[in-house]
DRENTORKOL-3810 file (N, C-alpha, C; in nm, 4 decimals):
REM DRENTORKOL-3810
@n.u->5.2195; n.v->-12.3014; n.w->-4.3552; ca.u->5.3531; ca.v->-12.2506; ca.w->-4.3248; c.u->5.4072; c.v->-12.1664; c.w->-4.4408
@n.u->5.3883; n.v->-12.2056; n.w->-4.5671; ca.u->5.4368; ca.v->-12.1202; ca.w->-4.6761; c.u->5.3722; c.v->-11.9817; c.w->-4.6750
@n.u->5.2473; n.v->-11.9746; n.w->-4.6315; ca.u->5.1788; ca.v->-11.8459; ca.w->-4.6246; c.u->5.2445; c.v->-11.7558; c.w->-4.5188
@n.u->5.2852; n.v->-11.8150; n.w->-4.4077; ca.u->5.3526; ca.v->-11.7428; ca.w->-4.3009; c.u->5.4858; c.v->-11.6858; c.w->-4.3495
@n.u->5.5593; n.v->-11.7655; n.w->-4.4274; ca.u->5.6879; ca.v->-11.7206; ca.w->-4.4812; c.u->5.6683; c.v->-11.6053; c.w->-4.5785
@n.u->5.5651; n.v->-11.6126; n.w->-4.6603; ca.u->5.5432; ca.v->-11.5058; ca.w->-4.7574; c.u->5.5041; c.v->-11.3755; c.w->-4.6873
@n.u->5.4318; n.v->-11.3837; n.w->-4.5744; ca.u->5.3972; ca.v->-11.2640; ca.w->-4.4983; c.u->5.5229; c.v->-11.2018; c.w->-4.4354
@n.u->5.6090; n.v->-11.2874; n.w->-4.3818; ca.u->5.7337; ca.v->-11.2367; ca.w->-4.3247; c.u->5.8219; c.v->-11.1755; c.w->-4.4325
@n.u->5.8254; n.v->-11.2397; n.w->-4.5489; ca.u->5.9048; ca.v->-11.1873; ca.w->-4.6596; c.u->5.8515; c.v->-11.0516; c.w->-4.7040
@n.u->5.7181; n.v->-11.0388; n.w->-4.7130; ca.u->5.6576; ca.v->-10.9114; ca.w->-4.7542; c.u->5.6879; c.v->-10.8017; c.w->-4.6523
@n.u->5.6805; n.v->-10.8340; n.w->-4.5235; ca.u->5.7113; ca.v->-10.7349; ca.w->-4.4203; c.u->5.8584; c.v->-10.6939; c.w->-4.4263
@n.u->5.9446; n.v->-10.7912; n.w->-4.4472; ca.u->6.0881; ca.v->-10.7613; ca.w->-4.4575; c.u->6.1164; c.v->-10.6749; c.w->-4.5800
@n.u->6.0507; n.v->-10.7066; n.w->-4.6899; ca.u->6.0682; ca.v->-10.6294; ca.w->-4.8128; c.u->6.0217; c.v->-10.4852; c.w->-4.7933
@n.u->5.9124; n.v->-10.4661; n.w->-4.7218; ca.u->5.8641; ca.v->-10.3303; ca.w->-4.6937; c.u->5.9651; c.v->-10.2520; c.w->-4.6100
@n.u->6.0243; n.v->-10.3173; n.w->-4.5101; ca.u->6.1246; ca.v->-10.2496; ca.w->-4.4269; c.u->6.2470; c.v->-10.2094; c.w->-4.5090
@n.u->6.2908; n.v->-10.2983; n.w->-4.5970; ca.u->6.4078; ca.v->-10.2689; ca.w->-4.6811; c.u->6.3774; c.v->-10.1537; c.w->-4.7766
@n.u->6.2576; n.v->-10.1545; n.w->-4.8352; ca.u->6.2196; ca.v->-10.0461; ca.w->-4.9263; c.u->6.2107; c.v->-9.9122; c.w->-4.8522
@n.u->6.1548; n.v->-9.9135; n.w->-4.7311; ca.u->6.1449; ca.v->-9.7912; ca.w->-4.6512; c.u->6.2834; c.v->-9.7388; c.w->-4.6172
@n.u->6.3745; n.v->-9.8302; n.w->-4.5806; ca.u->6.5110; ca.v->-9.7899; ca.w->-4.5490; c.u->6.5801; c.v->-9.7316; c.w->-4.6726
@n.u->6.5572; n.v->-9.7897; n.w->-4.7885; ca.u->6.6172; ca.v->-9.7387; ca.w->-4.9121; c.u->6.5636; c.v->-9.5996; c.w->-4.9447
@n.u->6.4330; n.v->-9.5789; n.w->-4.9254; ca.u->6.3751; ca.v->-9.4460; ca.w->-4.9513; c.u->6.4328; c.v->-9.3425; c.w->-4.8555
@n.u->6.4458; n.v->-9.3790; n.w->-4.7278; ca.u->6.5018; ca.v->-9.2852; ca.w->-4.6303; c.u->6.6474; c.v->-9.2517; c.w->-4.6618
@n.u->6.7233; n.v->-9.3522; n.w->-4.7001; ca.u->6.8637; ca.v->-9.3293; ca.w->-4.7343; c.u->6.8757; c.v->-9.2369; c.w->-4.8548
@n.u->6.7918; n.v->-9.2605; n.w->-4.9557; ca.u->6.7933; ca.v->-9.1748; ca.w->-5.0748; c.u->6.7550; c.v->-9.0317; c.w->-5.0386
@n.u->6.6558; n.v->-9.0166; n.w->-4.9515; ca.u->6.6152; ca.v->-8.8823; ca.w->-4.9091; c.u->6.7256; c.v->-8.8146; c.w->-4.8289
@n.u->6.7948; n.v->-8.8902; n.w->-4.7440; ca.u->6.9060; ca.v->-8.8339; ca.w->-4.6669; c.u->7.0193; c.v->-8.7875; c.w->-4.7578
@n.u->7.0505; n.v->-8.8691; n.w->-4.8576; ca.u->7.1558; ca.v->-8.8308; ca.w->-4.9517; c.u->7.1180; c.v->-8.7056; c.w->-5.0298
@n.u->6.9948; n.v->-8.7001; n.w->-5.0753; ca.u->6.9486; ca.v->-8.5822; ca.w->-5.1500; c.u->6.9554; c.v->-8.4578; c.w->-5.0618
@n.u->6.9134; n.v->-8.4710; n.w->-4.9380; ca.u->6.9174; ca.v->-8.3571; ca.w->-4.8458; c.u->7.0615; c.v->-8.3112; c.w->-4.8212
@n.u->7.1503; n.v->-8.4061; n.w->-4.8009; ca.u->7.2905; ca.v->-8.3715; ca.w->-4.7761; c.u->7.3524; c.v->-8.3002; c.w->-4.8961
@n.u->7.3143; n.v->-8.3407; n.w->-5.0160; ca.u->7.3706; ca.v->-8.2776; ca.w->-5.1355; c.u->7.3143; c.v->-8.1382; c.w->-5.1585
@n.u->7.1888; n.v->-8.1146; n.w->-5.1217; ca.u->7.1289; ca.v->-7.9835; ca.w->-5.1472; c.u->7.1533; c.v->-7.8843; c.w->-5.0351
@n.u->7.1857; n.v->-7.9321; n.w->-4.9154; ca.u->7.2054; ca.v->-7.8444; ca.w->-4.8001; c.u->7.3520; c.v->-7.8398; c.w->-4.7611
@n.u->7.4292; n.v->-7.7611; n.w->-4.8306; ca.u->7.5705; ca.v->-7.7520; ca.w->-4.7942; c.u->7.5894; c.v->-7.6381; c.w->-4.6942
@n.u->7.6876; n.v->-7.6516; n.w->-4.6063; ca.u->7.7132; ca.v->-7.5514; ca.w->-4.5045; c.u->7.7916; c.v->-7.4326; c.w->-4.5574
@n.u->7.8816; n.v->-7.4586; n.w->-4.6485; ca.u->7.9751; ca.v->-7.3541; ca.w->-4.6863; c.u->8.0863; c.v->-7.3501; c.w->-4.5822
@n.u->8.1881; n.v->-7.2719; n.w->-4.6080; ca.u->8.3015; ca.v->-7.2733; ca.w->-4.5173; c.u->8.2684; c.v->-7.2079; c.w->-4.3830
@n.u->8.1830; n.v->-7.1064; n.w->-4.3838; ca.u->8.1480; ca.v->-7.0407; ca.w->-4.2574; c.u->8.0673; c.v->-7.1339; c.w->-4.1668
@n.u->7.9696; n.v->-7.1989; n.w->-4.2254; ca.u->7.8878; ca.v->-7.2921; ca.w->-4.1472; c.u->7.9694; c.v->-7.4081; c.w->-4.0939
@n.u->8.0595; n.v->-7.4593; n.w->-4.1762; ca.u->8.1447; ca.v->-7.5702; ca.w->-4.1328; c.u->8.2373; c.v->-7.5264; c.w->-4.0190
@n.u->8.2875; n.v->-7.4041; n.w->-4.0280; ca.u->8.3747; ca.v->-7.3516; ca.w->-3.9224; c.u->8.2982; c.v->-7.3396; c.w->-3.7907
@n.u->8.1784; n.v->-7.2830; n.w->-3.7957; ca.u->8.0974; ca.v->-7.2657; ca.w->-3.6747; c.u->8.0605; c.v->-7.4016; c.w->-3.6149
@n.u->8.0218; n.v->-7.4942; n.w->-3.7001; ca.u->7.9858; ca.v->-7.6275; ca.w->-3.6526; c.u->8.1064; c.v->-7.6964; c.w->-3.5879
@n.u->8.2212; n.v->-7.6867; n.w->-3.6509; ca.u->8.3426; ca.v->-7.7464; ca.w->-3.5955; c.u->8.3830; c.v->-7.6819; c.w->-3.4644
@n.u->8.3761; n.v->-7.5494; n.w->-3.4571; ca.u->8.4113; ca.v->-7.4780; ca.w->-3.3350; c.u->8.3173; c.v->-7.5177; c.w->-3.2215
@n.u->8.1899; n.v->-7.5259; n.w->-3.2502; ca.u->8.0917; ca.v->-7.5644; ca.w->-3.1472; c.u->8.1188; c.v->-7.7053; c.w->-3.0982
@n.u->8.1484; n.v->-7.7944; n.w->-3.1899; ca.u->8.1772; ca.v->-7.9321; ca.w->-3.1514; c.u->8.3009; c.v->-7.9425; c.w->-3.0649
@n.u->8.4045; n.v->-7.8662; n.w->-3.0986; ca.u->8.5275; ca.v->-7.8702; ca.w->-3.0197; c.u->8.5037; c.v->-7.8165; c.w->-2.8789
@n.u->8.4235; n.v->-7.7111; n.w->-2.8673; ca.u->8.3944; ca.v->-7.6574; ca.w->-2.7339; c.u->8.3242; c.v->-7.7628; c.w->-2.6503
@n.u->8.2316; n.v->-7.8358; n.w->-2.7106; ca.u->8.1599; ca.v->-7.9398; ca.w->-2.6385; c.u->8.2502; c.v->-8.0550; c.w->-2.5989
@n.u->8.3410; n.v->-8.0928; n.w->-2.6873; ca.u->8.4329; ca.v->-8.2034; ca.w->-2.6589; c.u->8.5269; c.v->-8.1663; c.w->-2.5450
@n.u->8.5777; n.v->-8.0447; n.w->-2.5466; ca.u->8.6693; ca.v->-8.0016; ca.w->-2.4408; c.u->8.5968; c.v->-7.9975; c.w->-2.3065
@n.u->8.4753; n.v->-7.9457; n.w->-2.3051; ca.u->8.3976; ca.v->-7.9406; ca.w->-2.1805; c.u->8.3692; c.v->-8.0808; c.w->-2.1285
@n.u->8.3290; n.v->-8.1696; n.w->-2.2177; ca.u->8.3000; ca.v->-8.3069; ca.w->-2.1780; c.u->8.4256; c.v->-8.3762; c.w->-2.1234
@n.u->8.5386; n.v->-8.3585; n.w->-2.1902; ca.u->8.6634; ca.v->-8.4194; ca.w->-2.1443; c.u->8.7027; c.v->-8.3653; c.w->-2.0066
@n.u->8.6847; n.v->-8.2368; n.w->-1.9888; ca.u->8.7159; ca.v->-8.1757; ca.w->-1.8587; c.u->8.6282; c.v->-8.2354; c.w->-1.7497
@n.u->8.4989; n.v->-8.2432; n.w->-1.7733; ca.u->8.4072; ca.v->-8.2959; ca.w->-1.6722; c.u->8.4331; c.v->-8.4431; c.w->-1.6438
@n.u->8.4583; n.v->-8.5210; n.w->-1.7471; ca.u->8.4845; ca.v->-8.6629; ca.w->-1.7258; c.u->8.6176; c.v->-8.6861; c.w->-1.6566
@n.u->8.7126; n.v->-8.5960; n.w->-1.6760; ca.u->8.8414; ca.v->-8.6081; ca.w->-1.6090; c.u->8.8334; c.v->-8.5796; c.w->-1.4600
@n.u->8.7342; n.v->-8.5035; n.w->-1.4182; ca.u->8.7186; ca.v->-8.4700; ca.w->-1.2763; c.u->8.6570; c.v->-8.5846; c.w->-1.1967
@n.u->8.5781; n.v->-8.6686; n.w->-1.2609; ca.u->8.5059; ca.v->-8.7746; ca.w->-1.1894; c.u->8.6012; c.v->-8.8673; c.w->-1.1130
@n.u->8.7080; n.v->-8.9202; n.w->-1.1748; ca.u->8.7975; ca.v->-9.0087; ca.w->-1.0967; c.u->8.8647; c.v->-8.9365; c.w->-0.9805
@n.u->8.8957; n.v->-8.8100; n.w->-0.9983; ca.u->8.9605; ca.v->-8.7352; ca.w->-0.8902; c.u->8.8642; c.v->-8.7130; c.w->-0.7744
@n.u->8.7405; n.v->-8.6780; n.w->-0.8050; ca.u->8.6409; ca.v->-8.6552; ca.w->-0.7009; c.u->8.6132; c.v->-8.7847; c.w->-0.6257
@n.u->8.6059; n.v->-8.8965; n.w->-0.6981; ca.u->8.5769; ca.v->-9.0245; ca.w->-0.6326; c.u->8.6907; c.v->-9.0683; c.w->-0.5402
@n.u->8.8127; n.v->-9.0161; n.w->-0.5635; ca.u->8.9264; ca.v->-9.0477; ca.w->-0.4753; c.u->8.9394; c.v->-8.9478; c.w->-0.3607
@n.u->8.8461; n.v->-8.8534; n.w->-0.3540; ca.u->8.8472; ca.v->-8.7589; ca.w->-0.2427; c.u->8.9166; c.v->-8.6275; c.w->-0.2722
@n.u->8.9611; n.v->-8.6030; n.w->-0.3942; ca.u->9.0266; ca.v->-8.4766; ca.w->-0.4276; c.u->8.9226; c.v->-8.3653; c.w->-0.4271
@n.u->8.9542; n.v->-8.2549; n.w->-0.3619; ca.u->8.8613; ca.v->-8.1421; ca.w->-0.3551; c.u->8.9117; c.v->-8.0311; c.w->-0.4466
@n.u->8.8245; n.v->-7.9771; n.w->-0.5268; ca.u->8.8597; ca.v->-7.8680; ca.w->-0.6158; c.u->8.8370; c.v->-7.7359; c.w->-0.5447
@n.u->8.9422; n.v->-7.6533; n.w->-0.5333; ca.u->8.9279; ca.v->-7.5253; ca.w->-0.4634; c.u->8.8247; c.v->-7.4365; c.w->-0.5327
@n.u->8.7352; n.v->-7.3803; n.w->-0.4548; ca.u->8.6368; ca.v->-7.2866; ca.w->-0.5087; c.u->8.5154; c.v->-7.3507; c.w->-0.5721
@n.u->8.5103; n.v->-7.4827; n.w->-0.5787; ca.u->8.3957; ca.v->-7.5470; ca.w->-0.6435; c.u->8.2678; c.v->-7.5233; c.w->-0.5651
@n.u->8.2742; n.v->-7.5284; n.w->-0.4339; ca.u->8.1561; ca.v->-7.5048; ca.w->-0.3504; c.u->8.1093; c.v->-7.3610; c.w->-0.3579
@n.u->8.2043; n.v->-7.2677; n.w->-0.3727; ca.u->8.1680; ca.v->-7.1270; ca.w->-0.3825; c.u->8.0882; c.v->-7.0992; c.w->-0.5087
@n.u->8.1280; n.v->-7.1599; n.w->-0.6194; ca.u->8.0569; ca.v->-7.1380; ca.w->-0.7457; c.u->7.9144; c.v->-7.1893; c.w->-0.7363
@n.u->7.8964; n.v->-7.3034; n.w->-0.6719; ca.u->7.7627; ca.v->-7.3601; ca.w->-0.6575; c.u->7.6785; c.v->-7.2723; c.w->-0.5669
@n.u->7.7360; n.v->-7.2283; n.w->-0.4543; ca.u->7.6572; ca.v->-7.1485; ca.w->-0.3604; c.u->7.6223; c.v->-7.0125; c.w->-0.4204
@n.u->7.7089; n.v->-6.9552; n.w->-0.5041; ca.u->7.6755; ca.v->-6.8286; ca.w->-0.5689; c.u->7.5590; c.v->-6.8452; c.w->-0.6655
@n.u->7.5559; n.v->-6.9567; n.w->-0.7381; ca.u->7.4456; ca.v->-6.9817; ca.w->-0.8300; c.u->7.3152; c.v->-7.0006; c.w->-0.7549
@n.u->7.3198; n.v->-7.0584; n.w->-0.6354; ca.u->7.1974; ca.v->-7.0844; ca.w->-0.5601; c.u->7.1405; c.v->-6.9580; c.w->-0.4990
@n.u->7.2214; n.v->-6.8561; n.w->-0.4813; ca.u->7.1738; ca.v->-6.7299; ca.w->-0.4232; c.u->7.0822; c.v->-6.6542; c.w->-0.5190
@n.u->7.0963; n.v->-6.6766; n.w->-0.6456; ca.u->7.0190; ca.v->-6.6002; ca.w->-0.7444; c.u->6.8762; c.v->-6.6401; c.w->-0.7485
END
């Protein structure tokens, strides 16, 4: 049984060491790869566009499930299918 515990301890120690190495590498990468103000602006703008789109789509689900019909929604789908 003591041998079994030492094997588990060694495996756990390896996982902790691997996690520490990955964390150190992530920190080093983050410090050397800065976006600058332009990159940060583009990243933020892209994220906001995605959040607004997601919020819009998720807001439609309860309305559709209650039977609300969005005017022109079928037309947009049928136009895309014609192509």
